C-alpha positions in Angstrom: 93.2 98.3 95.8 92.3 95.8 98.5 93.1 91.4 98.9 90.2 89.9 100.6 90.7 89.0 104.0 89.8 85.2 103.4 92.0 84.7 100.3 95.3 83.4 101.0 98.4 82.4 98.8 99.5 78.8 99.4 103.0 77.9 97.4 103.2 75.3 95.6 106.4 73.3 93.7 107.2 74.4 90.4 106.8 77.7 91.3 102.7 77.6 91.2 100.4 78.8 94.0 97.1 78.0 95.1 94.5 80.8 96.1 91.9 79.6 98.7 89.5 81.5 99.8 87.8 80.5 102.8 90.1 77.6 103.6 89.1 75.7 99.9 91.4 76.2 96.6 89.9 78.1 93.8 92.5 79.1 91.6 96.1 77.5 90.7 98.0 80.7 89.9 101.4 80.5 87.9 104.2 82.3 89.0 103.2 85.7 87.3 99.7 85.4 88.5 101.1 84.6 92.0 103.8 87.8 91.7 100.5 90.0 90.7 98.7 89.1 93.7 101.6 89.0 96.4 101.9 92.6 94.9 98.6 93.6 95.4 98.6 92.3 99.0 101.4 94.7 100.2 99.3 97.6 98.3 101.5 98.1 94.9 100.0 100.1 92.0 98.8 98.4 89.1 101.7 100.5 87.6 103.9 99.2 89.9 102.9 96.1 89.2 103.3 96.5 85.8 106.8 97.7 86.2 107.7 94.7 88.4 106.4 92.4 86.2 108.3 93.4 82.7 111.8 93.6 84.8 111.2 90.2 86.6 109.9 88.1 83.5 111.1 89.8 81.1 108.4 90.3 78.7 106.7 93.6 77.1 105.3 96.1 79.4 102.3 95.8 76.9 101.9 92.5 78.1 102.4 92.6 81.7 99.7 95.4 81.2 97.5 93.1 79.3 98.0 90.2 82.2 97.5 92.9 85.3 94.4 94.3 84.1 92.6 90.4 83.7 93.9 89.7 86.6 92.5 92.6 88.5 89.1 91.9 86.7 88.5 88.3 88.2 90.0 89.3 91.4 87.5 91.9 91.7 84.5 89.5 89.9 85.0 87.5 92.9 85.1 89.7 95.0 88.8 89.1 95.9 90.2 92.3 95.4 88.4 95.4 97.0 89.3 99.0 95.0 89.5 101.3 98.5 89.1 104.8 97.1 85.4 103.8 96.7 85.4 102.8 100.6 85.1 105.7 103.5 85.3 105.4 107.0 82.4 104.7 108.0 80.7 103.0 105.3 78.8 99.8 105.4 81.0 97.6 103.2 84.1 98.9 105.6 82.9 97.6 108.3 81.8 94.0 106.9 85.4 94.3 105.8 86.9 94.4 109.4 84.9 91.1 110.6 
């Protein structure tokens, strides 16, 4: 998966963050959601993020898996996360993504 180039995570006080899209605030993220976004941005897999979330926030794996899955679905619905497995070099989506 690949995060959209138009989205930027902006940290705020209290561990929260705002996900800005094209310079405008779109989502306020709690620390766990910000952590998920940061790990998606560096290319970690869903399973790796779940494992990291369990260790960092001391939550059950089932809860972490549910949180990660729901957040990924939300990001995908808003076109902020792209499944790069579906893109192949030369695809129109790949060309548009480069601009």
